[in-house]
N, C-alpha and C positions, 0 to 999 in steps of 0.2 A: 576385080582387084584381088591380087593374090594375097593369101594369108601370110603374115610375117611369122617367122619362126619364133617360138616362145623364148623370152629372155630369161636368163637365170635370175633367181631371186637374189636381191641384195642382202648380204649377210651383215647384220648389225651386231657388233661385238658388245656384249653386256659386261659392264665393269664388274669385276670380281670384288665382292665386299670382303674387306679384311676380317678375319675372325675377331670376335670381341676380345679385348685385352683382359687378362686375368693374372693378377700377381697375388700369390698366396703368402700370407704372413702369419698363418695360424700358429705355427709352432713357436713363434717368438713370444706369444702372449699367453700360452698355456702355463698356468701356475697353480700350485697347490697352497700358496701362501694364504694365511688368514690373519687379518690385522684388526686391531681394536678401533682404528680410525679409517674411514674411507679415503681421507686425504692421502694417506700413505700409499694405498693402492693406485689412486689416480696419479700421484706423482711418479710411481714406478712405471705405469703404462706410458706416460708422456716421455719419460727418459728413453724407454725402448723405442718409441715412435721416432724420437729425434735421431737416434742412431740409424734408423731405417730411412731418414730424411723425409718424414711427413709429420704433420701435427694433428693432435687430437683435441676435440672440443667436448664439453659436457652438453649433451642434447637435452637430457631430463634428469631431475633429481627430486626425490621425495623423502621426507623425514618420517613418514608414517604417522598420520595424525590420530588414527583410531585403531581398533583391534583388527578391522578388515584390511586396512592398507598396511603393507609392510614396507619398511625403508628400502630404497633401491636407488641406483643411478645408472644412466646409459651414456656410454662414450661412443663417439662416432668420428670418422675422418672429417677434416674441415671442408672437404669437397663433397660431402654427402648432401642429399636432398636435391630438389629441383628448383630452378629459378622461376619465380612468379613475377611477370612483368607488372609494373605499377599501372594503376588506372589513370593517373595524371601524367602529362608529358614532362619529362625531366628537363631541367634547365640546360644541362650539358649533354652532348651526344657521346662524349668520351667516357662512357661507363661500361662496366663489364661485370662478370660474375665468376666465382670460383666453383660453383656447384655443377656437378656432373653426374649426380645420382650414385655416388660411390656407396656400395653396400656394406662396407666395413662397420662392425658394431661389436662393442664389448658391453657386458652387463654385470653390475655388482649388486649384491643383495646381502641383507643382514639377517642373521639367525639369532632368535632370542634365547635358544637353548645354550648356545656357546658364547653369546654376546660378542660375536666376531663378524667381520665382513669378509665375503668371498667374491671372487670375480671369475666369470666364464667368458668364453669366446662365442658370440652368437654367429658372427660371420667374419672371417679373416681375409676376405678377398677384396682387392682393389681393382677398379676398372680403369685405371689411369697410370701413367708412368710416375715413378717416384723420383723426386728431384735429387740432384747431386749435392745441393747446399740448401740451407734453411733460410738464407736471407730473402726477404720478400714475403715470408709467411708471417701474417700479423700475430698469430697466436704464439709463434716461437719468439717473436720480438717483444712480447708483452712485458711490461715493467714488473719486476719483483717488488715486494713491499719495501725492502731497504733501498732499492733504486728509486722508487716513487718518493720516498722520504727525502732523498738527496735532491731530486728534481724539484720538489716543492720548496725546499730551502733555497735553492738557487733562484727559483722564480720569485720567491718572497723578497729576495735581495735585488729587486728592480731589474731583472733580466740582464744584469751585467755580465753573466756568463753565457756566451753564445751556445746554441745547441751542439755545434760541432765539438766544442770543448767538453760538454757534458758527455757526449757519446764516446769521445776519446778516453775520458776518465773511467766510464763504466766498462769499456772494453779492456782497459788496463787491469781493472779489478777482476773481470771475468772474461777470459779469452774466448769462451764459447758464446758470448753475448751476440745476438743477431738483431738488436734494435736498429731501427731506421730513424732518420731525422724527422720524418713525418709523424712518427709516434711520439717523439719528444715535443713537437709543436702542439699536437693534439692534447697531450697531458698538461702542458703549460696553459693552454686555452681553458681546459676543464677546471684547473685550479683557480684561474682568474675569475671564471664565471661563478665558481662556488663562493669565492670571497665577496664578489659584488652582489650576488644573489639577484633580487629584483630591483635593486636601487639604481637610480640614474647616475650619470657621471657626477653631477653636482651634489646629490645626496651622499654618494660615496666619499667625495672629497670632504664635505663638511663633517661626516662621521669620523674620518681620519683626523681632521683638525681638532675636533672636540675630544676624541679619545686620548690624544697626545697633549691636551691642555694648551694648545696654541692660542695666542691672541689673534683673532682674525675679524675683519670687517669687509663687507662687500656692498656694492651698489649695483642696481640693475637698470636695464633699459627696456621700457614697455613698447612693444611693437604689435602689429596686427597678428603676428604668429604667436604671441605670448610674451612672457617676461624673460629677458635674456641677461646673462651676466655681463656687466660693463667693466668693472674694475674689482680687484680683490687684493687686499693687503693682509699679510699674516707674518707672525714673528714667534719664534720658539720662546718658551718661558725662561730658559737659561740665557737667551740672547737679551731679553728684557732686563734681567738682573745685571748682565755685563754692561748694558747701555747706561744704567743708572750708577754703575761703579766706575766706569771709564768714559765719561761724557765729553772729553776735551775736544777731540777732532772727529768729525764725521766726513766720510767720502761717499759719493753717490754717482751712479751712472746707469745707463740702460743697455741691455743686450738683447739680441734677437735670436731666432731659430732655436727656441727651446721646446717647442711643442707644435702641434699641427695647426693651431689657431694663429692668426696673424696678429699676435699681441706681443708687446715688448715686456721684458722682465726688468723691472726697476730694482736694482740692488743697492742696499745701504750697508756700508761696512765701517768698522772701527778697529782699534788695536788695543791690546792689553799692555800692562806694565812690562811684559816680557817681549814686546814688539811683535806679538802674534796677532795676525789679522783674523777677525771673525765677522760673520754676517749678523747685522742687527735685525734686518727685516727685508721682506720681498714684497713686490707689488706687480701683479699682472695688469697692465693698462692697455685699453683698446686704442689709445691715442696718446701722442706725446705733446698735448696742448697744455696750456696753463691750468685749465680746470682739472685735468687729470692729476697733474703734479701737485696742485694745491690740496686736493683730497688725500693723496698718499702722504704728503708731508704733515697734514693735520692728524692722520692716524699715527704717524711717528711721534708727533708732539704729545699725543695722549698717553704714550708709553712712559714719558718722563714724569717721575713722581713728585718732584718739587722744582722750583725755579733754579735752585742751586745746581741741578743736574743738567741744565740746558748746555748744549755744546758751545764752546768758545769759538771754534772755527768750523766752517762747512766748506768743503772743497768739491767743485764740480767742473765739468768741461764747459766749453763755450756754447752751451745750449741756452739761448736767450730766455725761453719760457721757464726753464728750471731755475735759472739765475734770479729771475724776477720773483718767482714763488718762494725761494729760500729767504729772500729779504722780507717777504710779506709774512711768512709763517714764523720765522725765527729772526725777529728784528734786532735782538741783542747779540746775535752771532755774527762773526766776521765772515762774509762770503768771499771766498777766494776762487780764482780760476786756474785751471791746469796750465802750467807753463808749456808743456809739450804740445798740447793742442794749439796754443797760440803760435808757437814757433813753426809747427807744421803747416798751419794755414797760411802764415806769412811766407814761408818758404815756397809753397806751391804758387802763390801769387807772384812771387819774384820770378819764377820760371816762366810764367805766362806773360808778364808785362815787360820784362827786361830783355831787350835784344841789343846785341853789340852791332854797331854800324859797320858796314863794309869798309875795309881799309885799315881798321884797327887791329893791331897784332894780338891784343888780349883775347883769350878764349872766353866763351860765354860761361863755362863751368867755373872759371876762376872769379869772374865778376859776381856770379850768383853766390859763391862761397863767401866772398868778402862782404857782400851785402847782408847775408845771414849772420855772419859773425858780428857785424856792426849792430844789428838788431838785438842779438843775444847779449852783447856787451851793454846795451842800453837797459835791458831788463834786469841785469844783475847789479845795477847801481845800488850801492849800500847806503847812500845818503841822498837827501833831496837836492842839496847843492851839487853833488856829483852828477845826479840825474840831469840837472839843468845844463851842465857843461857838456855832457855826452849827447844830450838832445840837440844842441847846436851843431856838434860834429855830425850827428846822424842826419840832420836836415841838409847839411852841406853836401854830404855824400849822395843823398837820394834826390837832390834837386834836378838831376838829369831826367828823372822819371817821375813827373808830377802826379800821374795817375796812381802809381804805386805808393807814393808818399801820402797822398790824400786818403787812400784806402787804409793804410796803417794808422794814420791819425784818427780817422773817423771810427774805426772798429776796435782799436786797442788803446792808443795813448790818450785820447780825449774821454773815453768812456770807462775803461777798465784798468787804468794804470795803477790805481790803489789796490786792485785785486791780483796783480801779477808782477809788478816791479818790486824788487827786494826792499827798496827804501821804505815802502809802506807795508809790505807783507810781513817783514821781520819785526814789526811792532806787535804782532799777535803770537800767541802760543800755539804754533802750528806743528811743533815737534818734528821739524825737518820735512814736512810733507808739502812740496811745491807742485806735485803732479798727482794725478788720479791713478798712479800705477798700482796702488793697493787694490782698488776696485776692479781694475783691468785684470789683475792676476786672479781675483775672485771669479771673474767671468771664465777665465781659462780653467780653473779648478772645477767649476760646475760643468763645463762642457766635456771634461774628461769623464765625468760620471754619466753624462747623457749618451746613450748608445746612438741615438739619431734624433731628428727634429720632428718625427711623425707621431709622437705620443700625445695623449690627452693631458688634462690638468692633473688628474690623479697620478699618472705616471711621473709628471714633472714634480709634483709635491713629494712623491716617494724618493726620487733622486735627491732632492734638497734635504729631506729628512735624514737620509743615510749620510749625506755629506756633513750635515751639522753634527751628527753623532760622533763622527771621526774628528771633526774640528774641535769639539768640546773636550774630547779626550786629550788632544794635543795641548790645548790651553791648560788643562789641569796638570798635565805632565810637566810643562815648563814652570808652572807655579811651584810644584813640588821640588823641582831642581833648584830654584832660587831659594827655597827655604831649607834645603838640606846640603847643598854643595857650595863650598868656598874655594874659589880659584886660588892657586898657589901665589899668584902675583899680588894678592891682597893680604896674605897672611903676615902677621907680625909687622904690619905697616900701620902706624898710628893714625894716619890720615883716614883710613877706611875702617878703623876698629869699631865704630858705632853703627856701621852700615851693614855689616855681614849678617845675612839671614833676615834683614829687615827691609831691604829694598831689592829690586830685581837685578838679575845679572846684567841685563841690558843697561840699566841706569849706572851700575858700577863701571861698565865699559865706556859709556859716554864720559863719565868723570875721569877715568884713567886717560882717555885720549885728550881731554881738555887740559889735564895736568902737564902734558908734554909741551904745551904752549907757554908755560910759566917762564921758561928761560928767555923767550923772546919778548914776552909781554910784561912780566913783572907785576907790580901792583898798580899800574896805570890803567885807569878805567877806559880812557880814550883809545889806547892801543888794544885793549882787550875787546872792546865793543859790547861785551856782556850778552852776546847773542845766546849763549848756552843758558843763561839765567832767564832771559826774556822768552825765548822760543821753546825751551825744554823744561824750565822750572828746576834746573840743576845748578850747582855751584859753577861759576865761570872761572876763567884762568886767574883773574886778579884776586878773587876771593880765596882761591886755592893757594896762591902765593902768600897771602897773609897767614893762612893756616900753617903753611910750612915754615914760615919765618918764626912763628910763635910756638911751633911744635904742638899744634892743637888738632883734634880730629874734626871731621865734618859732622855737624849735628843733624839729627833726623828732621828737626823743624826747618832746616835749610834745604830740604828736598821736597818737591811738590808731591801732594798726596797721590797723584796718579802712579808714581813709581813705588809707592809703599804698599799698594794693594796687591796681595798675592793669593786671592781666593775668589770664589764666586760670592757675590753679595746676597745676603738673605734679607728679604723684605722685613722691615721693622713693623711690629704691631700685629702682623698676621691677620687673622680673621676679625679681630676687634677693629683694626684700622679700616677694613673693608665695610664693616657694619656702620661705622661712624661716617664714612664717606657716603654711604647710601642714604643715611638720615638727612644729610645736608644737601643732597642732590635735588634739583627741581623736578617737576612732574615729567617734563619731556625726557630728561635723562633716565628717570626710572622706567619709562615706557621703552626706551631704547635698550636698557639693560634687560628688561623682561623679554623683549624680542630676541635678544642675543642668547639668553639662556634657553629659550624655547628652541632656537636654531641648533644649539649644541645638544640638547637633550633628545630632540625628535628630528633628526636630519631626514628621516624617511618621509616626513610631511612636507618637505620643501618642494615647491613646484617650479623653482627657478631652473631655466634651461641653460645649456652650455652656450658660450659666446658664438656668434656667427663666424663662419670660416674666413670671410673677407673683411674682418674688422679693420678700420682705418688706423694706420700707425704713423709715427713721425717719419718725415723724410719722403723720399721717392717711393712709389708704390712697389711692393714686393712682388715677386713672381708668383703666378698662379700655378695650378697643377699643369705640368708639362705633358705634351702629347706622348712623349716617349718615356714617361715614368716620372714620378715626383722626386724632386731632389731632397733627400733626407739628411743632408750634411748639416752639421751644427756650426760649421766654419762661417764666421761673419763675412759680410760683403766688404769689399775694399772701400776705404775712405776716398774722398775726392783727391787728397794730396797724394795718395798712393797711385791713383790713375795718372795724375799729372807727372809724377816721378817716372813711372813706367813709360809714359808716352815720350818724354824728352830723353830718357835714357836710350830708347829704341831709335829715336831720331838722330841723336848724336852718334850712335854706333853705326847707323847706316851711312851717315854723311862722312864719317871718317874714312870710309873705304872708297869714296868717290873723288874724282878730280874737281877742281874749282869750277870748271866749265859745266859739269853735270850736276852740281849741287843745286843750282836754281831750278832745274827741271825736276829734280828729285823731291823738292819741297812742295810741288804741286801734285795733287792727287790725279789719278788717271780717270776715275769715274766716281760717281757718288750714287746716292739713293734717292728715291722719289716716294712721296707719300700721298695717300688718298684718305681723307677723314670722313667716315660715314657712320659707323655703328659702334656699339660697345666693344671693348678690347677682348680679344680671343686668347686662347692658350698659346704657350710658346715652348720652344725647345731649350734644354739646358745643355748646350754644347760649349766647349772651350773654344776660344778664338783661334787657337792653333789648329783646330780641326776643320776650319772653314777655308776651303781652297780659294774661293773668290774674294776673300777678305782684302787681299792686296789691291783690289780695284776700288775699294771704298776709301773715303777720307779717313786718315788716321785718327782725327779727333772724334769720329763717330764709332770707332772700334769698341769702346767700353759699353756702348748702348746697343750693339748688335748681338742677338742671341743665336740666330741661325740664318743660313742662306740656303734656300731650297731651289734646286735647279728644275727646269721644266723642259719639255721637248722643244728642240730648236728647229721648228718646221716653218718658220716665218710668222707664226702666231704666238711666239713665246710671251710677249707682253700681255696678250689677251688671256693666255693660259695662266699666267701668274695671278692676274686679277681673279679668274675663276677659282683658282686654288685657294685664294684667301677668303673669298665670299661663299663659294659652294663646296669647298673642300674637295674639289674634283676639277683638275685642269682640263678635262675633256668637255666641260660644260661652258667653254668660253663663248660659244655661239649664242648662249642664252643671256649673257651679260649685256646689259643695255648701255655699254660704254664704248663699244668697239669703234664706231665711227668717230665719236668725240675724242677718244684716246688717240686714234691714228692721226687725226688732224693736229692735236696739241703736241704730240711727240715729233711731228714733222716740222712744225713751226717753232717750237721752243726747245732748244737744247740747253736748258738752264736748270738750276737747282731751285725749284719753287714748290709751293704747296697749293693744292686745289681743294677748297671746301665745297660742300653741296651748294647748288644754286638756289634751292628751295628747301623749306623745312626749318623749324625752330632748332636752336642749339640744344644739346643734351642737358638734362638736369644737373649732371656733374661733368667735370672736366676730363673724365676717363673715357676717351673715345677711341675707336678702333683706327689704327694707323696701318694702311696698306702701302707698303714701300716697294718700289721697283728699282732695282739696281741695274745700271747701264754698264754692261760689259762690251767688249769689242764685238759688234754685230749680234748681240744677244742680250736678253733681259732675264733677270732672275727675281724671285720673290725674297725679300729681305725682311726677316722678323725682328722688329725693334722692341726694346724694353719700354714699359710704360713710363710716361713722364720724360721721354727722351727729347733732345732738341729737334726742332723741325725748321726747314728753310722759310724764307719770306713768302708772302702770299702773292699769287699770280695777279698781274695787273688786269688781265681780261676778266678775271673773276670779280674784281671790285666793280667793274663797269656793268656787268650783266646780272649781278646777284640781286635777289629780292631784298626789300628793305628789312623785313623781320629776320632775315638770315645773316645780316652783316655782323651780328653779335658773335658769330662763330670765331672770328679773328681775335676778339678781345680775350677769349678763353685761353688762347695760345700765345699771347704776346711774350710772356716770360720765356717760353720754350724757343720762340723764334729769336729772341734777343740772345739767348744762350748759344744758339747755333751760329749767329753772327760773330760772337766773341771767339768761339772755338775755331771757326774758319779763319778769322783774322790772325789768331795765334799760329795756326798751321802754315798760313802763307808767309808769316814772318813780318808783315807790315800791316798795321791796323788801318791805314788810310789809303791803300792803293787799290788792289784789284777787288772788284765787286764779287759778290757771292756767285752770281750766275755768269761768269766769264767764259770765254771760249776755251780757256785752258782747263776748265773744270766742268766738263759736259755731264750734266745731271738732269734727269727728267722727273718732275714731281707731279703726281696726279692725286 
């Protein structure tokens, strides 16, 4: 074998290492300056470095504690030193370092002979490029003392100023400011941590309440995990004074979305002689049941100093639990119901139950409007005999719709007519309050102060405390105006000569408006009605007519005391009254007072924990944390009548664009949803209905209960994938789900809207069970995420035949939800007694 010629050696190119970077800045820092303070030299060096676009840090500093050690300091580039990896694994991989071993160094030293500081350059070389701007350098964006003071003040004021506005303000003051939003958030966090120190949330809250002399009471719930807060009632001391000075009318209602805990905020409001609304007290309640309301109302009752200060009228919405508790705790007060809530509830029921028959030329909207006007006309009856006549006319008009008439009679006329009809309501001194608009406005004012609904109880209290401070300032301002300002229309008029500066401007305005009725009423009491005297405690038209006839002024004793009080009440007796009350208290009361004083004096000793996140509240269950982020909005959820109005408005709008031949088809949904009930409820998405493309294929009556529709791969296994996505959170795991064959068989045999419960297993301990809903699109299935407590269709007949005996109780837990579904579907079809839920025109599969 011949030898092969030698091959030339492969030449491997060796990468040329770039020469080390070296940027010399020595001549910029050479100085002969000598200063009495080292801070002056450090400040000068940092300004020079900022011009060169890098930042300097203090590496070491020594004040010289003995004769051997001399005072000195060492300055280095922020990128000096080497990175030392941690021994423990970091939680996040997205970490980095600025250190690159930069040798730049300055040294300052102190000479005792001259008592001055000098600075020399140890190394003026940088081994890295200098930036073109300083943004992103933490040292350059560090807060200055005056900037830190501003940020602490804004943080103290309840985070009402967002960080972007703080940065904008600081940059307007200093154009060279390089602060970032991250530094603002960090500074705010450090300030909050400093204020709270080692105290828990409840200890911090009680400390605030005690330091500001609030009246507060709480009760707890003992569980395996410890003692948790159940309910909390608190009231500002100035609110307590106003309550006992203006006790005539109380208004109360609950609002939600004020903090991260699922607790309702029960607000109680009143108004002063100047018609200024103020908050009496607040209560965070874990539930809206009678027990919770009774406890809160009892705390409110304890604030009243004597029986003469009990309210004459208490106005609420149509919350049955609250209405019953008001009558129990305040038996001498007239309990009235908000007329707006009654009208809205009846109006929504009219839209649901009243349908115009085919062939009639009258439109539904006109019929609804006439029925609502007739009901409102009945409520505004000013006398009992007038009410009887209008009731006959009302029943004659409503006799075509017996279900609607029965609903109104059973829920309003037979039970609450004394609380809402003017003939009975106007017998009480309600001062013109027929609705709970005042407390609803108070909700709105509070929500304007709240930045979001994700704060804790301390943040919620801070918002309320700041709001009350502004509120009391406005109250005192209006008191001062009534005592110092006389309107020109009352000057030199004998009728008002004794009232100027003695009664509020609001009372004078009521009297002025009532005097305009004198020409039509005269001195006849029947024509007058005397409502101003009965409802407001002010002179009515017939009395004013007598005054004008005899040229006499209105006396102060003819005006109710409410309108003559123009200041904050000061408690009579002071400490002596408190001591006397303690002496007469029983042993149980003394123990309670002792515990309360200990709670105020030593809040750090409290072991009470914050309320649980999923506390049960009134009404339908609220949304839990969404997969795509928590909804922090403070905007309230829509009421039932709002959903009804929106639904029928949309229906009428769509039908107006269709011909008569297509209207019957448009009223029937194209497809619906299906449900599987198995395990506890999971998280959901907070998307608006307009964002859901597949929503048009679902029944319109179910739109308010749909939170999201998640599409899956359409490969013939879409139904199985939707089940796997709901149970395994992964649609690819559909082969592991043990429902494939059963589901395929049921979907083939049953194209109806039905619910399948488990065939075995006991029902859950609570009614909150997981609902897996499949929506049937043309040749495709999707996963529909429904709200908790949503309506569900009737139970499958096959399930009833094959279910185990101990499992049959599943259906009883959901009877009300199934009944609601039947009612909604009957409304959507337009005929209560015709098509069944599972008709061929409404193809829905429920598993």
